[in-house]
C-alpha positions in Angstrom: 7.2 16.4 -9.1 4.4 17.2 -6.7 1.8 17.1 -9.5 2.8 13.5 -10.2 2.3 12.3 -6.6 -0.9 10.6 -5.8 -2.1 12.9 -3.1 -5.7 13.6 -4.1 -8.7 11.6 -2.9 -10.5 9.5 -5.5 -13.5 10.9 -7.2 -16.8 9.0 -7.4 -16.0 8.2 -11.1 -12.7 6.7 -10.1 -14.4 4.5 -7.5 -17.1 3.4 -9.9 -14.5 2.6 -12.6 -12.6 0.4 -10.1 -15.8 -1.3 -9.0 -16.7 -2.0 -12.7 -13.3 -3.7 -13.0 -13.9 -5.9 -10.0 -11.7 -3.9 -7.6 -13.0 -3.7 -4.1 -11.6 -3.8 -0.6 -11.8 -7.5 -0.1 -10.3 -9.8 2.5 -10.1 -13.5 1.8 -9.6 -14.0 5.5 -13.2 -12.9 6.2 -14.4 -15.4 3.5 -12.4 -18.2 5.1 -13.5 -17.4 8.7 -17.2 -17.1 7.7 -17.1 -20.2 5.5 -15.5 -22.3 8.3 -18.0 -21.0 10.8 -20.9 -21.7 8.5 -19.7 -25.2 7.7 -19.2 -26.0 11.4 -22.6 -24.7 12.4 -24.2 -26.6 9.5 -22.5 -29.8 10.5 -23.7 -29.2 14.1 -27.3 -28.7 12.9 -27.5 -31.2 10.0 -24.8 -33.7 11.2 -27.3 -36.0 12.9 -29.4 -36.4 9.7 -26.2 -36.8 7.7 -24.9 -39.6 9.9 -28.3 -41.3 9.9 -28.5 -41.1 6.1 -25.0 -42.5 5.6 -25.8 -45.4 8.0 -29.0 -46.1 6.1 -27.1 -46.2 2.8 -24.5 -48.5 4.2 -27.2 -50.9 5.6 -28.8 -51.1 2.2 -25.5 -51.8 0.6 -24.7 -54.6 3.1 -28.1 -56.1 2.7 -27.7 -56.2 -1.1 -24.3 -57.7 -0.8 -25.5 -60.5 1.5 -28.4 -61.4 -0.8 -28.5 -62.7 -4.3 -25.7 -62.5 -6.9 -24.7 -58.9 -7.8 -25.5 -57.9 -11.3 -25.6 -54.6 -13.1 -29.4 -54.7 -13.1 -29.6 -55.2 -9.3 -26.8 -52.7 -8.5 -28.0 -49.8 -10.8 -31.1 -48.9 -8.7 -29.0 -48.9 -5.5 -26.3 -46.6 -7.0 -28.9 -44.2 -8.2 -30.7 -44.2 -4.9 -27.5 -43.8 -3.0 -26.3 -40.9 -5.1 -29.6 -39.1 -4.8 -29.6 -39.7 -1.0 -26.1 -38.3 -0.5 -26.9 -35.3 -2.7 -30.0 -34.5 -0.7 -28.0 -34.9 2.6 -25.2 -32.6 1.6 -27.3 -29.9 -0.1 -28.0 -28.1 3.2 -24.4 -28.1 4.2 -23.1 -26.7 0.9 -26.0 -24.3 0.5 -25.2 -22.9 4.0 -21.5 -22.4 3.1 -22.4 -20.8 -0.3 -24.8 -18.4 1.2 -22.3 -17.5 3.9 -19.6 -16.9 1.4 -21.8 -14.7 -0.8 -22.9 -12.8 2.3 -19.3 -12.2 3.5 -18.4 -10.8 0.1 -21.5 -8.6 -0.1 -20.9 -7.1 3.4 -17.3 -6.2 2.5 -17.9 -4.3 -0.7 -21.1 -5.5 -2.3 -21.4 -8.0 -5.2 -19.6 -7.1 -8.4 -19.9 -8.8 -11.7 -16.9 -8.1 -14.0 -15.4 -10.1 -16.9 -12.1 -8.1 -16.8 -10.3 -10.6 -14.5 -11.3 -13.4 -16.9 -9.5 -11.9 -19.8 -6.1 -13.3 -20.6 -3.2 -11.1 -19.5 0.0 -12.2 -21.2 2.1 -9.8 -19.2 1.7 -12.2 -16.2 3.8 -14.7 -18.2 6.8 -12.5 -17.9 9.2 -14.3 -15.4 10.8 -11.0 -14.3 7.5 -9.5 -13.4 6.6 -12.7 -11.6 9.7 -12.5 -9.5 8.9 -8.8 -8.7 5.4 -9.7 -7.6 6.7 -12.5 -5.5 9.0 -10.2 -3.6 6.5 -7.3 -3.4 5.3 -5.9 -0.1 1.9 -7.3 -0.7 3.2 -10.8 -1.3 5.4 -10.7 1.8 2.4 -9.5 3.9 0.3 -12.4 2.6 3.1 -14.9 3.3 3.5 -13.6 6.9 -0.3 -13.6 7.4 -0.5 -17.2 6.1 2.3 -18.4 8.4 0.8 -16.6 11.4 -2.6 -18.1 10.7 -1.2 -21.6 10.2 0.8 -21.4 13.4 -2.1 -20.2 15.5 -4.6 -22.6 14.1 -2.1 -25.5 14.4 -1.5 -24.6 18.1 -5.3 -24.5 18.7 -5.8 -27.9 17.1 -2.9 -29.4 19.0 -4.2 -28.0 22.3 -7.7 -29.3 21.6 -6.5 -32.8 20.8 -4.1 -32.9 23.7 -6.7 -31.8 26.2 -9.1 -34.6 25.1 -6.4 -37.2 24.3 -7.6 -39.8 26.7 -11.2 -39.4 25.6 -10.2 -39.9 22.0 -8.1 -43.0 22.8 -11.1 -44.6 24.6 -13.4 -44.2 21.6 -12.4 -47.7 20.3 -14.1 -49.3 23.4 -17.4 -47.4 23.4 -20.5 -47.8 21.2 -20.5 -46.2 17.8 -23.1 -43.6 18.7 -21.2 -42.4 21.7 -17.9 -42.4 19.9 -19.4 -40.2 17.1 -20.9 -37.8 19.7 -17.6 -37.5 21.5 -15.6 -37.0 18.4 -18.0 -34.4 17.0 -17.9 -32.5 20.2 -14.1 -32.4 20.2 -14.1 -31.3 16.5 -16.7 -28.6 17.0 -15.0 -27.1 20.1 -11.6 -27.1 18.4 -13.0 -25.6 15.1 -15.0 -23.0 17.0 -11.9 -21.8 18.8 -10.0 -21.6 15.5 -12.9 -19.6 14.0 -12.7 -17.1 16.8 -9.0 -16.5 16.2 -9.5 -16.4 12.5 -12.2 -13.8 13.0 -9.7 -11.5 14.8 -7.2 -12.0 12.1 -9.8 -11.3 9.4 -10.9 -8.1 11.1 -7.3 -6.8 11.2 -6.7 -8.0 7.6 -9.8 -6.2 6.4 -8.6 -3.0 7.9 -5.3 -3.4 6.1 -7.0 -4.3 2.8 -9.3 -1.2 3.1 -6.3 1.1 3.8 -4.3 -0.4 0.9 -7.3 -0.2 -1.5 -7.9 3.5 -0.6 -4.2 4.3 -1.3 -4.4 2.5 -4.7 -7.3 4.7 -5.7 -5.6 8.0 -5.0 -5.0 10.3 -8.0 -2.4 12.8 -9.1 -3.5 16.4 -9.5 -3.1 16.0 -13.3 -5.4 12.9 -13.3 -7.9 14.9 -11.3 -7.9 17.8 -13.7 -8.2 15.5 -16.7 -11.1 13.6 -15.2 -12.9 16.8 -14.4 -12.4 18.1 -17.9 -13.4 14.8 -19.7 -16.2 14.0 -17.3 -19.7 14.2 -18.7 -21.2 14.9 -15.3 -23.5 17.9 -14.9 -22.0 21.2 -13.9 -23.5 21.0 -10.3 -21.7 17.7 -9.6 -18.5 19.0 -11.2 -18.7 22.1 -9.0 -19.3 19.9 -5.9 -16.3 17.7 -6.7 -14.1 20.7 -7.1 -15.2 22.1 -3.8 -14.6 18.8 -2.0 -11.1 18.5 -3.5 -10.3 22.1 -2.6 -11.4 21.5 0.9 -9.2 18.4 1.3 -6.3 20.3 -0.2 -6.7 23.2 2.2 -6.9 20.7 5.2 -3.6 19.1 4.2 -2.1 22.5 3.5 -3.0 23.8 6.9 -1.7 20.7 8.6 1.7 21.4 7.0 2.0 24.9 8.3 3.5 23.9 11.7 6.4 22.2 9.9 7.3 25.4 8.0 10.5 27.4 8.8 8.9 30.7 8.0 5.7 32.3 6.7 6.3 35.2 4.3 3.6 37.8 3.9 2.9 41.0 1.9 1.6 41.6 4.8 -2.2 41.8 4.6 -3.3 39.9 1.5 -0.9 37.0 0.9 0.8 34.4 3.1 3.2 31.7 1.9 4.6 29.0 4.3 8.1 27.7 3.3 9.9 24.7 4.7 13.6 24.0 4.2 14.8 20.5 5.0 18.0 19.5 3.1 17.4 15.8 3.8 14.2 16.0 1.8 14.8 18.6 -0.8 17.9 20.6 -1.8 15.8 23.7 -2.1 13.1 25.3 0.1 9.6 24.0 -0.6 6.3 25.9 -0.4 4.0 23.9 1.9 1.0 26.3 2.1 -0.1 29.5 0.5 -3.3 31.6 0.4 -4.8 35.0 0.2 -7.2 37.0 2.3 -9.0 34.6 4.7 -6.8 31.7 3.9 -3.7 33.9 4.5 -5.1 34.9 7.8 -5.6 31.3 8.8 -2.0 30.4 7.8 -0.7 33.3 9.9 -2.9 32.3 12.9 -1.6 28.7 12.8 2.0 29.9 12.5 1.6 32.0 15.6 0.1 29.1 17.5 3.1 26.9 16.7 5.8 29.5 16.9 6.6 29.7 13.2 8.3 33.1 12.4 6.3 35.5 10.2 8.3 37.8 8.0 7.0 40.6 5.8 8.6 40.6 2.3 6.1 41.9 -0.3 8.1 41.1 -3.5 9.1 37.6 -2.4 5.5 36.8 -1.1 4.0 37.9 -4.4 6.5 35.9 -6.5 6.1 32.8 -4.4 2.3 33.0 -4.5 2.2 33.6 -8.3 4.9 31.2 -9.6 5.2 28.3 -7.0 2.5 25.7 -6.3 2.1 24.0 -3.0 4.5 21.1 -2.7 6.9 22.5 -5.3 10.5 23.8 -4.7 11.1 27.5 -5.2 12.8 28.4 -8.5 16.5 29.3 -8.8 15.6 33.0 -9.4 14.3 33.3 -5.8 17.1 31.5 -4.1 18.9 34.7 -3.0 15.9 36.4 -1.6 14.8 33.2 0.2 18.3 32.7 1.6 18.3 36.1 3.1 15.0 35.4 4.8 16.2 32.1 6.2 19.5 33.6 7.4 17.5 36.3 9.2 15.3 33.6 10.8 18.4 31.6 11.9 20.0 34.7 13.4 16.9 35.4 15.5 16.8 31.8 16.7 20.4 31.9 17.7 19.9 35.2 19.6 16.9 33.7 21.5 19.0 30.7 22.5 21.8 32.9 23.8 19.4 35.0 25.8 17.8 31.9 27.2 21.2 30.7 28.5 
């Protein structure tokens, strides 16, 4: 039924509940692209210090090995010093990547702390549900996205290595410092190109994730009524929510008027737009209805799009009173509705014959 279709925009309470449960519009592609970019830039900035530090650690190790006999007492200070040095050298790199990852998440939907996803969910152990999730639309989209990303990044890496192949081969015959500089330049250029492509993929993926998230938050009319009834918000906020939902409903209703077959009026106070499409519903469906100003608006849109307007007071009153927008008309009104549709079809056939 139409009342069970999720056609209503989510309320602020629905959005807050989803946020409390850790549900936000989030793209892991943005996290991956930002993390890779941050890591590359960090290596570019701190790479020299990292290489110098590793060289110093290796020199100390070689000097110790070429000296006196190795014992646990002589090795222990070197191990502690080496570990501390490596930690200090890698802290800027990892700190940059962590800050970038947190920032990417915050920009997308803000930071959320929720323990709901940490709770055990034994339903996920059901193999049938697991197979269903594997073949779901979301899983197929993620698979296609991963294959596309892998193919593009692989092609970029291949092209980067191929274009500098001879430079890479000659690294064995040049000094270590020059070899490191050349190799780091090749890696940085290749990774930067990959980051640019991943950024484009991430932007498209975020748009899809945002659209999918908004659809998942939609509510049925009954859910909207229940939430408004159970909500503890103040009367002013509840009134504003009702007005917003009514405005959105009117907008969708007016957008459906051009698709109607006929608009039935009483004729001044009521207007009901009806569409009959056997491929969608076996019975005619009310796509819009209103009284006074809304009725005038429905009739105005119908005239603009050439939708016939028929005066039938009893039928207009019955449809307006007993049939909600999006619902099929009841059996008791089939005969009266069939007469109106037959009249409309006869007029249409006469116009076509005259046009010929």
